[in-house]
N, C-alpha and C positions, 0 to 999 in steps of 0.2 A: 503493500499499500504506499502511496506517496505522502510525504509530510503534509501538503495540502489537504489531501482526504482523510488524513489521520486528525488533523485539527478539525475538519468538518464533522467528523463522527464523534468527536470528543467534546464539541461546543455544550451541548445540552447537558453535560454531566460535570461542568465545571463551576466553581464558585463566581459570583458576580464580578469581582476584580478579574479573574482569570478569563473569564468569557469576553471582559471588555478588549482584553489583550487579543484573544483568539480572534474575534470579529473584526479587529483592525487588520491582522495579518490575513483573515481571509479575503478582504476587501482589496488589499494590495500586499501580496506576498514579498514583494521587493522592499517593503518597509523595514524588514528585517535586514536585509543586505546592505541597504544603504543608511542604516542609522546604528549609532552605538546603543549599548544597554540603557544608559541613561536617557538617551533621546527617545528610544521606544517607551520608556516609564513615563517621560512627560506627554508624548503624543496620545498614550493610552489612558492617560491621567490615573496611572497607578503607581507602584514604586519598583526599584529594582528587584526587591526581594519577591514581589509577585512575578515579575518576567522569570526570575530564576525557577520559580514554583511552576509556571507555566510549561517551561522547556521541559522540567522533569515529569511534569503532566502527560507530556505527549512522548515521552521516552529518550529525552536527551539529558545528558549529565549538565549541561549548562548553556548559556547564550552563545558561545563561540563556537561549540559544537553544531547548533540549531542553525546557526549563520552560515557556517561552510556546507552544510548538507542542504540547505534550501539554495543557497547560491548555484550548487551543481545542478539541484533538479530544476530550476528555472532556466539555467543555461542550456541543458538539455532539451527542454520543451522549446526554447526559442530556436535553438538549430534545428529542431523538427519542422516547427510550423511558421517561424518568422517571429520578430518583434511584433509585441501586441497581441500574440495569438496563443498565449501560453494557457494552461488549464485555469489560471486565476483571472483571465480576462474577461470582461463583461461587456455588453452590447451599450455602446454610448450614444447619444444624439449626433455626435459629429461622424459616426461610421457611415462609409458608402455601403452599397448594397453587398459589392464583392467582400468588404471587410466584414459584414455580418456572416455570410455564407462560409467565410473563411473560420471565423470564430466558432461558428456551430459545429463546423467539420472537426476542429481540432478538439473541441469539448468532448464531441461524441466518439471520436476515435479513443481518446484518452480514457474515458469513462469505461468504454468496453475492455479496453486493454488491461486497465487496473481492475476492474471487477474479476474478469477471467482470471488474471494472473494471482489474485489473492482469494478467490473461490475456495471455501472448504470442501475438498473432494470427499471428505468422510461424511460430511452433512450431507452432500449431495447424494451420496450413495444411500444413506438412511432414508433419505426423503424419496429416492426413487423405488427402494423397497417397500417403503410403505404404499405408496401409490399403486405399484405393481400388484400387490396383494388386497388392495381394496374391493369392498363390495359396493360402496358408495364414496364419491367424492365431491366433496361441498367446496366451492371457489368462491371467496367474497372479497371486495375490495370497495372503497369509497372513494369517488370521484374519479380522477384519472387512473387509480389504481383498478378500478372495475374494468377497464380495457385490457390490462393486463390479465386479470382473472378471465376474460373472456378468451383471450387469445388461447390461454392454457387449456381451457375447457373446448375450444374448438378443436385443437390438436388431440387431445384426448379422446373426442368422440369419434374423430376420423379413423381411430384404431380401435373402437369399440369399447372403451372404457366408460364406466358408469359415473359421467362428470356432469356435475349440475352448477351452472352459473348463478350466483344470486345477487341480486341487485338492490333488493329493498331491504333494510336492516332488520324489520318485524319478519320478514320471510327467512332472512338468514339465521336470526336468532331461534326461531320456531324450528326450522330444519335442524339446527345444531344440538337442539334440546332433546330430540327423538332419539332414544337408545337403539342402536342397530349395530350388530357385530361386523367389524371391518370397516367402519366410516373413518375416512380421513378428512379433516378439514384445514383448508389450506387458506392463508389470511395474506392480503398483500397491502402495505403500508410503507411508503417512502421514508418515513422517520420513525414509525414503528409506534407512534403516539396516537394514532386515531381511535377515539374511544369505541366506536361502532366495531371495529375490527378486533381489538383486544376483548370486547365483551364476547364477540362471536367465538373465539378461540376458547375462552374461559368456559363459557357454556358448552362447547363441545366436548372438553376433556372432562368435566362434570359427568357427561353424559356416556363417557368411555370411549370417546373417539381418540385417535391420534392426531397431532397437531403439526402443521408446517407453516413457518412465517416466511415472508421475503420481504426484507426492509434494508436500509443502509446503516442501521444502528444495531449492533448485536445486543447491546445491553440495554435496550429499549424496552419498554413495557410489552410489546409483541415480543420481542426477540427472547425475553426471559421466560415467557409464558407458553413455549411450544416445545415440542419434541426434537424438531429438526429446524434450525435456522439458516437461510441463505441469504448472504448480504451482498450488496452492491455497493460501487464506490462511485459517487457522483456529487460534487460540490454546488452547494446552493449559491445563486447571485440574486442580485436585486430585479433583474429583468426576465425573470423566469426561464432563462437559459438552462440553470440547475435542474428545475421542474422537467424541461423538456429531455434534458440529458439523462434525468434519473429513469424516465421513461424506457429510453434506450437500453440503459444498462440492465433494467428489469427483464425487459425482453430477451437479451443475451442469456440471462440465467434461465428463464423459462424454457428457451431453445436447448439448454444444456439438460436441464430437467427431464424435457420431453424425450430427448434421444436417449437418456439413460434408461428410461422406463420401455420405450421402443425397443431398443435393441436387446432387451431380456426376453422379447417374444418375438424374434427377428422375423421368422417365416409368417408368423401371424400377421405382423405388421405391413409386411410387403403386399399379401394378399387383401388385407383391409384397405390399404391405401389404392390397391389396383381397383377394387370393387367399388369404392366410394368415388374415385376419380371418374370412372365409366358413368356411374349414376349421374354425376354433376354435367359431365359433358355430353351424354346422349339423351334429349328431351323425350325419346321413345322409350327409355330404359324402365321396365317395370310393368309396361303396358302389356294388356293381354288382348 
């Protein structure tokens, strides 16, 4: 995981003073490279001690180590995408359309790369095992996360898996509350703090279901409440680029999860995809 993604994932768990430092660095990662520890303390309206605690909270021994590592990371991103196109860059009102396209390209490429490079393969294996043996799969997300749930549901239905995409919270909670052996409940939430999604997995667990969560924050309410948590890496920004990028990262994980399930029943998957593809392509299919 990159330093910038580490900061983004940790910000919700930090104290107010450390969160101020984190938010300043998230807005402009180069602020660490360009300023001394005393200057950063002034800019963040904290103290030198707070800066040191912030460094340790994200896995560094001190400011010098963070400064060197972040300078290297920013340099690599600029070398790959050009100045102003690194993972920390946001859309501004001065950007020309080609700049907007380039920034979205760099953010999405980096989000997918970081997400899949840091993906917990053991958790992915557990999640695939649960879905492969499920008698009923309940998929639920709120807002943009609903579309991620629908994408996985569509893929699973195409290979004959008993997947149900739930869009209404009352519907989701009611389905989750019904005990049925072999039920697996899957919740999607970018930050992992969507109350409806957390309630969905809690109700499902109380009814005896296995649970899976897809989020960017492992230690979130959702992440702590499921049997298998799959995490994404996508930084938030002011202009919703982070929200858009998080969707791309989630879809990449969904693709990995689906393929892990499909490969376990390879011959069946190939035949199921052939049959469903034919049914969709041929308007006369199934008519007598």
